[in-house]
N, C-alpha and C positions, 0 to 999 in steps of 0.2 A: 504493500499500500504506500501512498505518497506520504511525504512527511511535511511538505509546505502548503497542503490544502487541508484545512481543519474542519474536522466534523462539528466540533463546538461553534465554530464561526458559521458554518452552514445553518446551524440549528438557530443561531442568532439572526442571520440572514432572513430566515423563514419567518422572524417576528418583526423585524425593523424595515425590511426593503419596502418601499412605497406600495400600499395595498393595490394599486391600478394594475401591477404586474404580477401579483400573487394568486395563487388558486385558481389558475385558468382552467376552462372546460377539459374534462377527460371523461372519455365515455367507450363502451365496446359498441362499435357501429355494426349492426346486422348487415346493412346494405355494403359497406365496405369489406366486411369480413367474408360475404357471400362472393364479391368480386375477386377476392384474394384467395379464396379457398382455405381459410384459416381464421382463428379468433384474433382480431387485431384491435387494441386498445390504442385510442388515438389521443393525444393531448394538444390543444389548439392554442398557439402562443400568438394569434394574430389579432385577437380582440382586447387591444389595450391602446393608449394614446400614440405609440410608435409603431405598432403593427408588427412586433418581432419579440422575441425572447431576450434581446440584448439589454433592455432596461433593467432586469435583475442584477446582472453583473456590474453594469454602470453604477447604478444607484448605491450598491453595497460598496464599490470602491470609493466612491465619492465620500460615504459616511465612514470610511477608514481613514481618510486623509484629513490634514488639517484644513481650516477654511482658507481659501485663496490659493489652493494648490494649482499646479501647473501640471497639464498631462498632454503627451502627444500620442497619437496613435496611426496605425494604418487602417483604413476601412473602405469597403466598396459602397457604404452608406449607413447601413443600420447601426454598427457600434458606434461610429462617429456621431450619428444623431442622438444615440442614447446618452453617450457622454455629454455632448451639448446640453441635452434636456436635463440631466441630472446636475450639471455644472452651473446652469442659470440660477437656480436658488441658492447656490453656496459660493458665489463670487470665484468660482474657479476659472481658470483659463485653459483652452482646449485647442490644439492645433492637429488638424487631421491631413494626413497625406492619403490622397485618392488616386486611382489609376484614370487614364486617359478616357475610359469607356463608362465612367460612373454615370449613373443616371442624372439627368438634370434636374429632375423633381427633388431628388434626394440632396444634390449638391445646393439647391435653393434652401432646403429646409434647415440644413446644418448652418449654413451661413444666417439664415433667419433667427436661429437660435443663438447666435454670437460665436460659432466656432470659426477659427481661421482655417481655411482649406487649401491645401497646396496640391496641385496636381503633379504626378511624378511617374516615371516609367517602372520604378521598383519601390512602390509605397512603404513596405515593410523595412527594407534596408533604410530608406529616407527617414523614417519615423525613429528607428533605432539610433541612428546618426544624431538626429536633432536632439533625443533626449539625453543621449550620453554626453553630448558636447555642451550641456547647458545645466549648472548647478541648479538643484531644486526641482528640476523637471522629471515626471515620471513617465516611463514607458507603460501604457495602459495595458496593451494587448495581452501580455503574458503574466500580469500581476495576479497572485493568488487570489486576492478578493473578488476578482472578475469571475474566476471559477467557482469560488464559493458562492457568490450570488447565483450563478447558473445551477449550482448544486441543489438549490431549493426545488428544482424541478424533479430531481431525483426523490427528493422526501415525499413530494405530492404524489408521485406516480405510486409509490409503494402503499399510499393510502387505499388504492384500489384493490389490493389484495395481491394474491399470487400473480406473478410475472415471470415467466420463464426466460424471455429475451428482451433485451431493450435496444433498438435499433436507432443510432443517431447520426445526423449529418456532422461532418468534420471539416470545420475550416481551421481556425486557430487552434482548436482543441479545448476550448474553455468549457463549452457544454458536455462533452464526452467525458471530460476528467473530472469536472465538478459533480455532475449528476451520478458518474460511475463510482466516484469515491464514496458517496452515501449509499449507493444501491449495494456496492459489494460489502460495506461495513454492516448493513441491516439485512440483507438477503444474499449471502455469500453463493448461493447456487446460481442465480440469475446471471446469465450471459449478457456481456456489454458488446455490441458489434458497432463499429464505426463504418460510416460511409464517404467515400471520396469520390469525385467525378473521374472516369478513367482516363480523361484528358489532363488531370492536374492530380497525379498520384504521389506528391512528394510526402504527404502526412503518412500514407499507407507504406511506403517504401521506408520512410524513417521508423515507424512503428516495428517493422519487421527486421529492420538491421539493428535496432536498438541505438541508433545514433542518428544526427542529422544527416538527411540526404537531399542535396539540392536537386531540384528537377524542373526545367522550364516548362510552364503549363503551356499547352496548346488552347485554342480558342473552345470555349465550353459556355453554355447557358447559364451554368451556376458559378459565375464570376466570383461570388462571395465565398466560395470553397477552394478557389484556385491559388494554392500556396506555393510559392517558389522554394523557400528555405523555412522550415519549421524553426520555432523557437527551442533550443536545448530544453528549457524546462518543459515545455508541451510534450516533447518526445518522452522524457523521464516520466512524466505523470501518466501518459498514455501507457507506458509499458506496465505500469502497476495495476491498472484496472481494466484495460481493454483486452478481450478475448480473442477478438478476430477483426480484421479490416477487409471490407470488400469494396469493389468499384462498380460504378454504374455509368452508362453511356449517356450521352444527351437524349438519345431516343428513349431510353428507360425513364430519364428525369420528366421528359415531356409526356411519357404515359402516365407517370406518377401524378403530375399536375391535372390530368384529364380524370385520374381516379378521384381526386379530391373534389374537383368540380362536379362530377357525376353522383359520386356517392354521398357527399357532405356538404355540397352547395358551396364550397370554398374556393376562392380565388388565391393560390399560393404561388410563391415565387419558385423558381427551379431549384434552389438549394434546399427549400422546406419540402420539397418532394423527395428527396434523397432517401430517406428511409422507406417510403412507399415503394420506391424504385427497387430497393434492395430486396424487399420483402417479395414483390412481384417476380424478380428475375433471379433471385438466389434460393437455393434450398437451405434456408437458415433453420437451425434448431429451435424447439419449443413448441408447446401446444398453445400456449398464450403468448403472444409477441405484442410489444409496445412500441410506438414511435411518436415523436414529436413534430408537428407541423410548425417551423420555427419562424416563418415569416409571411406576410401577405404579398400578393403580386401589385398592390395598388397603394401601398404605402410609401 
């Protein structure tokens, strides 16, 4: 198990994170289960002010830092938006580094909330360099508090009862490591499976190798999951809680988005469909399988 992600702090986050992000809907969908041919529990993280699960970790991180903190991050939109949202009430500064293909609506929303946004060809490297070179600045992406905030999802999932397998999208690793840490501590037999785009396998390759493996991503509709070079801390944390990593094609992600629309009436972004895509395309173990729909297509 990981040592820098605290179960006590996940429990604390479950009490103090802004209630608008907590206790999101989760249920066994008969329609979706029939379409997938197995029992599937879904947790829906799209019905909050940001339209994604990222508010949990950003809010808990802000609560963990002194007032007026300065944070840098790399983001395709959701995490940068979440940091800006949480920072606005606490007088913190946020600088976001984003890729050239960032959605213009998310760019506008981040700037509207007060974040400074810089477009860069390698946002992760740019954010690391910016935070490292400036005293007092915090690199937000791999901070333990972000994973601990996301870990509240794991605590909520287990309230549903027995779950054999939890299938989660993997971008920077905060969700799978935070939720995985809680689930493995409280339900050790539950398997944790991470999902990456086949076009961007760096996180999966790094997990298998047990070290950082840099891999240039190809074009993918799930841009928020397209990592070039994982943070060493993320790889170490994943090795402690993840049982397997699988890859899904863009066609499978598109199929997963369609499943969510037809079965649940939800419009989700491609990255959010990674769990559904993996359940549909891979022979994953377990009678009861859970996944998290992490973000909306319209936010």
